[in-house]
C-alpha positions, 0 to 999 in steps of 0.5 A: 286163286289170288287177288291184287292184295295177295289174298288167297281163297281158303284159310291161309293168311298173308303176313299182313293179315296175320299181323292185323290178327295178332294186333287184335289178339294183343288188344283183346288180351289187354282188355281192349277192343280195338278199332281200325285206327288203333290196329293201323298204328300198332302194325304200321299200315293205313286205316284203309288197308287195315279195313281191307284186311279186317274184311278178309279176316271176317270172310275167312271166319277169324273175326266178326265185325259189327258195324255201329252207327256213324261216329261210334266205330267198330266192334270186333270179335275174335271167332278163333282166338 
């Protein structure tokens, strides 16, 4: 079953979801935990779109998102490196 953003149930990733995941992996390899704005700049998407893809990646079990206090950003953790 698909939704309007091209997301499917299961573990398959759309090309954009894959790009977001690869950006996270690249930042982690550089020793940096990125936020949505950094990922958006790297992959050429809006921050809102990246946040949507982060939510999907978390729901699919690829990452975990730890919300922090307002103004202190996100903490992302790769579950499947």
